[in-house]
N, C-alpha and C positions, 0 to 999 in steps of 0.2 A: 122459946126465947134463946135457950142455949144453942139450939141448932142455927138460929139466925146469926148469932154472934160468931159461931164456928164458920159459917159460910162467908160472912163478911171478912173474917181473918184470912181465909183462903184467897179471897179476891185481892186482898192487899198484897199477899205474897206472890200472886201469879205473875205480875209484871217482872219481878226480880228473877223468878224461875225462867221466864222466857228470855230474859236478857243475858243470863249466864253464858250460853254458848257464844253469843256475839262478843261478850267481853273477853272470854278466853281466846277467841279467834283474833280479836284486836291486839291482845298482848303477845300472841305468838306470831301473827302474820302481817303485822303492819309496822315493822321497825322503820321502814323507809318513810312511811307517812308521819311517824313521830320523830323523825330526824331533826335535830336542832343544830344549826351551823355553829361552829366554834366562835367564841368571842374574840374580837380583834383589837378593839380600842378601849373599851370600858367594861369593867366587871368588878364584882366584889365590893368591899367597903369603900365608901367615898366620903370626902370631906371637902367643903368649898368655902371660899371667902371672897367677898367682892366689896369694892368701895367706889363710889361715884360722886361726881359734882354736877350740878345743873341748876335749874330754876324751880322754885316751889312757891306755894301759897298756904298760909295757915290762918284759919278763921275760927273763932270760938266765943263762947259765953260762959259765965259761971254755971256750974252744973246744978242749977236750981230751976225748977219748973217755971216759976214766975219771971225769971230773968232770961230764959232761952228765947232767941229770936227777937229780943228787945234791943233796938238800936242803941239805947242808952248804955248797955253793958257790952256792946260788941267790941271784941279785941281782934285785930288783924295785922298781919305783917305786910300785906300787899304782895306783889310778885317780887321775890327776893332770891338771892343766891342761896342754894341749899346743898346739903350733902346727905349721903345715905350709905349705910353699912349693912352687910348681911353675912351671916355665918351659919353653916348647916352641916349635919352629919346624916349619912344614909347609905344607900346601896345602889350600885349600877346594875340593874336587873338584866339589861340587855345593852348592846352597843348603842342603841337608840333610845333608851329609857332609863332615867335616874329619878329616884324618889328619896326624899329626906325630910328631916325636921330641923328647925333652927330658929334663930332670932333675927329680926329685921328692924332697922331704925332709920328715921329721917329727921333732919333738923334744919333750921334756917332762921334768919332774923333780919330786922331792919331797924330804922330809928324809932319806929312806933312800938314794936313788940318782938319778942324772941319766942319761937315755938318749936315743938318737936313731938314726935310720937315714936313708940316702939311696941313691938309685939312678938309673940311666938306663934309658930304655925308650921305648915308643910311647904316644902320647896320641890317643884316638879320640873324636870327638863325632858323634852322629847326632841329627837333629831330626825324629823320626818323625811329628809332628803338623804339619809344615810345610804340607801341602796344605789343612789346615783354614783357614789364614789368620789374620789378626789377631795377637794376642800369642802364639798357639800356635806361630808361626813361629820364636820366639826361645827355646823351651824345649828343652833338649838333655839327652840321656843321655850321660854321659861315662864312659869307662873308660881305665885306664892299666895297662900290663903292663911289667915290666922286672926288672932284677937290680941288686944293689948290696951294701952292707955296713951294719953297725950296731955300736954299742958302748954299754955300760952302765958308768958310773963308780960304784963302790961307796963311798958316803960313810962307811960304818961301818969302813972300813979294810981290808976283806978283798979278795979277788981281784975284778977287774973282769969283767964279762960281755963276751964277744966274739961277734959275729954270724957272722963268716966270710962265705961267699958266700950272700947272702940273696935270695930271690925277692920280688917286689913286685907287688901288685895293688890297684887302687883302682876304685871305682865311685860314681856319684852323679848329681846333677842340677845343671844350669847354666841360669840364666835371664838373657838379655842384651837387655832391652827398650829400653835407651837407646843411641842412636847419635849420634856427631858425627864429621864428616870420615870417615876410614876406620876409626874405632874403634867398638867395641861393648863395653858393660860391664854388669855386674849381679851379683847374689848367686850363691853356689854352696854346695852341700852335698855333701861327699865323705866316704866311708868308706875308709880306707887301711889295708892290712895287709901287713906285711913279715915274712918268716919264714925260719928255717933250723933245723937240728938243735939249735943251741945258743941261739937267741934268737927272740923274737917281739916285734913292735912294732905296735900297733894304735891307731887314732885316728878319732874322728868330728869333722869340721871344718866349721864354718860360716864362710864367708868371702866375699871379693869377687874377681871375676876381670875382666880386661880383655883384649880381643883386637883385633888389627890385621889388616885384610883389605886387601891392596894394591889389588885391582881391584873392591872392593865397589861395588855400585850401589845407590843409595838408592831 
């Protein structure tokens, strides 16, 4: 039994032993293969904020099983003017990739109801056309994922809608062609959707965003 265990241990060590020469060679002889181009536009700590206006819709029910999806308790704003706000902190890992965490909110109202939702989560930006150069370096695809809550105030005097624990997802485009100091700014277009069993909140927002890059190089 001991011999079998010893043999099995040697088999586990064998791949590492065989890989040692190639690892050493890679460290000593592949500097060019591991070359990373210098960062030009985005790097280091980053902080961003954006605000947008657009159209949205908020629909919900009291957060009670027997009242969910019951038309008698339905609360809705209809399609209405909406606004949205985002703020995040993170890091620009490459010129074309930024990752952070933050807070996101959306709200709107009509004569029938006033609704809103907010959540915390991650904010990701990629600049897929960065290698093309020019203004294409400043066009980003943005996504947000998180969780939060929402509420609908029923102006008709009935029960309010409650979102409970809601999931949040956003996607859109960001264009930041203007830079000064460590700041970049420009327009944004985002679609935000927040949902749970008892409520949904959706909005299309056209706005303006500003980002700070601590070690940005012009």
